[in-house]
Structure formats: C-alpha cells, structure tokens
N, C-alpha and C positions, 0 to 999 in steps of 0.2 A: 331098802335100807332104817332098820330101826335099832336106836342110838340110847340109850338112857344113862342117865349121872342120876347114879344112886347115893347111901347112907350120907345128903347131904344134912349136917350139921346144922345151920342156918339157911334159909334162903330168901330170901329180901332184894324184891323191887317193886317195882313203880305198876301201874298199871292203866292203860290209857291208847291211846291212835293219835294225842294229842298232849300240848301244853301244858301245866298243871301252873295255877299261882294261885298267893294268897294262901289262908291254912293247910292250899291242898296242894300245895308240893311238899308239901309234909308228912304226908298219909303216903304210907308204901304195905304193902303186905311183907307181913313177917310168917314164915312156916316151917315147925322145928320138924325133923327125923323125913322130908320132903324129897321127893325125884322126879325128874323131868325129862320128859319121854319125847324121843324126837325121832320123826318121821323124811327118807327123803328131805335134810337141811331143814325140816322146820318144827317147832316145834310140835306139839299133838296131843298133850295133858302135861298139868302141875299136879304132883298132888303128896300127898303125907301117908305117911304107916309100908307098908305091904307095897313093891315096885312091880308093875307088869313084867311081862318078857319081853326082851329082844334080841336082836344079835347083838349087839353089842351092850357090852357095861361098863362104863368108865364110873370110879369107887370113889367119891369124893373125902369119904373115909372124915368124915362127918365136921369137915371145913363148913366155910362159909363161901356163897356160890350165892353173884349176881350178873345183871346181864353184862356183856360187853359194857365196857366205855365205849362211852364217843366224843370226841375232841371236832367238838363245833368252829373252828376256826384256828388255821394254819398258815400259814406262809411256806411250804412245803418246797415251792420250785425256785431255789436260786444258787447260782455261781461263789462261786469265794465264802471267805468269814471275816468277820473285823472285830478279830480281836484283838487286832493296833489300837482300836477306842478305848478300852477296856483303861491302860490309863488315862486316856483326857478323858472319861467321867470320871475318875479320882482325884482329877486336877483340877475338878469343876465343874467341866464342862455342861454343858445343859443339851440334851437331845434334839432340838433346834439348831444350837451353835455349830455342834459334829454336821448336819444333816446341810449348814449353810456353809459351810467349812469346804465339800464338795465329800465330808462322809456321809454316812450315813445311806441314805435309801440309793441316791445315784452312783453310791461304791461300787455295790451291789448289781445295779444296773448297769453296769459296766462289767463285770465279769461273770453275770447271766449272761448279755450281750456275748461274747466271747466264747462260754463253752456250746459244747455242738448236742444236740437232741440225749446223745446216747450217754456224754459226758453226767449228764444231768439226769436221765431216769436213773444210773446206777450212785446216784449220789441219792437222792431222794429212795431207791428202794432197803437202803440200808439205815434211811432214818426208819423205815414202815415196818422195816423187821424188830430197832428200837420199841418204840411205840407198840409195837403188839406183846414184844413182848411184859411193857409196862398194866395188859389189860386192856388197848383202847381196840376195839373189833371194824370198826365207823370213821371216817374223820373228812372230814374239809378241806380240802388246798384252796389256796388263791393263787394265781396270777399277781403279775402286778412289778415283775421284777424285768420285764422285758419292754417297757414305755415307749417299744415303735411296731407298728402294726405286726414282720416279720415275727420279734423277741416274744410278744405275747401268743398268738397262732402258736407258737414251740412252746412253753411250758404251759401253755392245755393240752396240744397233742402230747405233751410227755403225761398231764396227769390221766391223759384217759387210757394209754396204752398200759400206766400203772394196775390205771381200777380192772384192765381188759386181765393182766397176768397175776399182781399179787394180791393174794387170799384177804388182804383188807378193802369192805369199798371205797370210793372212795371222788365223791360229790363236789364237782369245780363250779369256784367262783371266779368272775373275768369281771378283774380291776386295775382294768388299761388307765384309767383316774388315782394311782396309788401316788403323784409325785408328778409334777412339770417340771421334764428331762432337761438336762443343760441347753441341748440347743435348739430350747420352743422360752427356754425365762425370759426373752425380750417379747414373743408371743403367743401370751398364754391362749390367748381364743385359736391360734390355731390349732392348740394344738387339742385343747378342750374338741372344737370339731371334729381333728384326725381319729378324735374317741369315740363319738359319737356319727359318723360318719361314714369312716374306713374301715377300725375295728368292727366293733358293734353287726354291721349287715355279715362282715365274716365268720365269726363267732357262728352268729346263727344259722350259715349257712351250714357249714360242719358239723353245728351240733353238738361241741365241745366245752359248753357249762351250760349253766344252770339259772347263773346267781349274776347278778349283777355290784357292786361294791364300790366305793369310792371312798376319799378319806379326804373327810371334811375336819378339817384343822388348821389355826394363825397358822399361814406363807404355806398353804399347802392346797386347799381347795374351797372357798367360801361356801356356803349357804349355796347364795344362789346360784353358783354354779354345780355343788352338788345335786341340785336339782334337778338341775340342766341333764347332768352326766345319766340321774337314775329311771326322768321321767324320759329319756331314750332311748335306756332299758328295757324300760315296759312296752316301748314301741316294736323292740326287735323278741317278745318273749322271755327276756329274760328279769327276773326278781330280782328287787332293792333288798339291800344289802344295807350297812354304815357305818361305818367308824366317824364313831361320836364323843364330845366332850373325853380325849384320850389326853391335852397337855391344858388346853383354855374351850372353855364353855362359849363356840360361842353361834349352835343356833342346832345341830347336830340331830340330837336326841327332839328335839320339837319337830325339828323335818321328818327325822325316821316313823311320829306315831301319823304325821297329814298327810304321808306317801302313802301311809301303810306296808313300812316297810317289815319284813319279815322278822327282821332282828337287827338292833342295833347292837354296838359294839366296841370294848374300851370301859367306855362310859365310866373314867374313872372322878370326873370332876360334876358327874350330871345335874342338874341343879334343878329343885321341885316340879316344876314347869317341864323341862325336859321329863321327868317320871309321869307327874299329870298326862302327858301326850304318848307316851307309850303304851301307856295303863289304857285312854280313849281310843287309839288303832291296833290294841290288838299286838303290838310289837314285843317279842320276846328282845331281854337281856343278856347279849352274849355277854360274860362276866370274864377277865386274862387276868387273878390275883398272879400271879409268876410277872407280870409283864411288873405293876406296879412293884412286886418286893427287888425286883433286876434292876427297876430305875430308881429305888430308894424313895417311890413317889408316896404318898397317899395311894388306900382305897375304897374303891367305889363303896357308895353308899348301898349293898345290898340287901341289908334291912329295911331300909324307907321302900323299897323297889318289891319288898315280898309283900309289905305291910299295906300298898300301894295298888297290887295288884295287877305287879306285873312278872310274867312268868320270868324267873333268874335259870341261866345256864351257867354253866364256866368251859371253860378248853384253854389250852396252852399260849396260842399266841407263838408254834412256835416262828422262830425266823433270827438269820445272824447279826440279828443289831440289840434289838431293847428286850429279846427273851430267848435265847438259846438254850431252851427247854422242852425236849420233850417228855416229861415225865408227869400223867396227869393224875398218878397217885398224888404228884407235890400241889397240884391245884387243889386235888382234896383236903391235904392237909389242910392249906392258908385259907381252903371257904370255911371250916370251920372255925380255925385259930384268929382270922385280918377281918372276915367279916359275920364273923357271931350264927354262921346257921348251922342248924338240925345239923347231924351224922343224915339221917332221914331225909332232908332240902339238898344237904348235895350230893346224896346219890340219886337221887331226881333231877339236881343243874345238868349230872355229866354221862345222865344215861336218856330217859323220855327227853326232858328239855331241851337237854341237846340235838336228840334226831330232829326233835321239833320244829328246830333250828335250823336245820338241812332238810326242811320235808321226806323225811327218813323214819317217820315215828312213826306209819302203817306196818314200815318193816319190820325196822329196831327198836331197843328205848326201853326195853322189858321182856319181860318173858311170860308169854302167856300165848295156847292156843292160834295160832297161825300163820304166826309170826316167828323170823327167822333164828336158826338156834343157836343163838350169838348168847356166849359168857363167862364167868373167867370164875374156877373154883382156887381163893384166895390159903393162903396160909393165915390161917383169923378165924376163931372165933364165934365172932360176929362182927355186927358193922360197924359198932364202936372204935374195935382192933385198928381197922385198916381211916379209922377219923384222928386216931389218937399216935400210932407209931407212924414217924418217917426218919427219911434217910435210907431206908430199903424197899428193896421191891418183894413186895409180901405177897405174889402173885408163882402161886403150884402151876397152873394150868390156863391157857387160852380153850377156845371149842367154839371157831366159826360156821355156821352152817352145818351147824354138829358132827362136825368133823377136828378133831386133836390138833390147832397150831402148834399151841407152845408147849 
C-alpha cells in the first residue's frame, strides 16, 4: 500500500546511513512544501511541489516533519522506582554515597529480581507508549538490573518480546556488568567470571542481545575490568559499548577508542585525551544531558567533541535513579541550551547519529528512499521551534513503518 504525507511546511532530515561528525553533523536537508511517499512501510520518494497519488493521504497541515526520533540509551527494564532517594539527594548525598548505602542500582536489582517477566513487560510497555508519544520510534534497551544469570536473561527476554509485539523497534544491550551485586562484594573476580563465562554464552545462544555494555566508574568496574568484560563480549559476538566518565574520569573514554566501541555513554567529565581516543577509534559519543540536569552535574563537553570530529548522539538515559525521564524532547532542549549545539546538530544527534550508535542507521534516522517510513509530524512551523519551546509535548502525529501510531 502507498501512503503519502503531504502539505509538509518544512521537512528537516539528515541524510546518509552512518554517523555524521564535525561540520557534517550540522548539515541537514531542509525542504519546503514537501511530501514523503511510503510504500509497504518504506520511504519510496521524497519531494516538493505537486504530490504523487497514493492509497492513503496524511495531511501535515503545513507543519514540521522530521524522522522519527531514536533514543540510543535507556535502562528500560526494571522493577520498582526510587523516589525515596530524592530526599537523600536534596540533603546532599551523592550518587555513589546512595549506592554504597544500599540504594542505587542494588536497590533496583532487588526489585527487578522479585518482579515476574509479565510484570516487567507490562511496566516497560507503558513506558514505550509514553516514549512513542514524545516522538521516539526506535530505541535501545539495556539489561543490568538483574545481576544474576537468571534475571539478566529474564530482562533480555522481556526486551525481545516487546520488540516482537510493540510498534517500537528495540535494540537490546546486555549489561550484566552494571554493578557488582551485594552477594559478590567480597569476590569481584568471581562475579566478572560469571558475567563473562556463564551469562555471555547464554546470551549468545539465545540470540537476545546485540551489544555488551559495562559501567566503567569509580567504585563500580575499573578500566581493566571493563576491558576484560568487553573483550569477552567480542568473543561472543557482542559489540562493545561503555558507560564512561560519568562521575570520575578513570580511563573509560580512552578504552572506548582503543577497543573500537561503537559508542561511549555519559562522558560528563570526559578529558581531552578521551575525546582524542574516541575520534581516532571512530566511537560515537552518546551524551545524556537530562542525567546531568537531574544530578545537578556539569554537562559533557559536546562542542569539544564535535570540533574534534567525534560524532555526537543524545539520549534520555531513562532509568529509575539518576534520570527518570522518558522525554527526548527535553533532551533536545538541553542539547541546545547546555551543550550549545545548533538545532541542526541536535536533530542529527537524536536521529541519524543515535541510529548509528545502535546499528540501525541503514534502516532509520533519516527520511530517504529505502529507509523505514518512520516520521514525526510536529505542532511546529520549523526546526528551531521544537528546540526553543520546552515543557510541552509538541508531537501532533507519529508514523511508524508508514502507519499512524500516535
């Protein structure tokens, strides 16, 4: 079936099937009085002026249209919430202090282990609906709150089931190395062995993850432990990602470039040598400004990264502790206001570069022939407007694979 979106006041999209870096990140295509023709869920033509015939017409009513947004970093699968930690933060407790006192990731791990697969599925499905309402059509989801073989596999199975059933495209990341759980505090090496020699083979056998991530941070996993985990992941066909330089710079961003990680995440305190390593290694910087906002932390040196030739993506980091935010539109605002990126650079960061960070840039992230018909019709006249307005949901309609889903 042919479906056409007509009467597009402004169509804004990056172009290509790989990440954009340096000056190229800010170069996007802008079309006025445009249309997008989709056939059997894929874009077949993009043009301006008189529109071709189709079986179904979607009238954009003169509004802005962009590719569907891509959220390249979330911790979607977890039990419980952690609203009780807000008061601790307000009284000056740091993220690591809360974690070391039994809160943080360990608290969520306990709740996730107690939750059934069905309970986790229902909770995550509600989050997916909300995210899609904000314009997200593709996303990444990590395990990492099970921290035991049974429960890590349970989380990844939930992600697989949701990807099969929900309109959202979901890419799975195995993150058994999110934290050393309480029962292994006295024997870190044994837990790392468990991740590398017991969890990973089963993840590969079941085909339920594409990536392997590790939290390289003080009091979590050292740089050498992180290298051990990521190299083991490579043996099992899991492409490396790394949480790096969120709180302290202990070498995670340098490791990302050295090991050829597809992306390094957070990078709040990324040093110049880390930026240089990522540029050399072709690593995408997946930045999470809403986490900086929520923690009252500094913001990652995004402009330095762009200037150094590192492709920059942005994501929500949705999780129950350091960023309980599903709204990628807020991330767009912060990208301009705090990272000082241009609207064009920001659009690339939440579409094509984000898609590249999860291996989906050949399918999504831009509106071009052959890619999925994933797009957002905004209650906005132009791209600047969605970066300028904040606190409102500016989505009018969301189209996924050629069909209106919101």
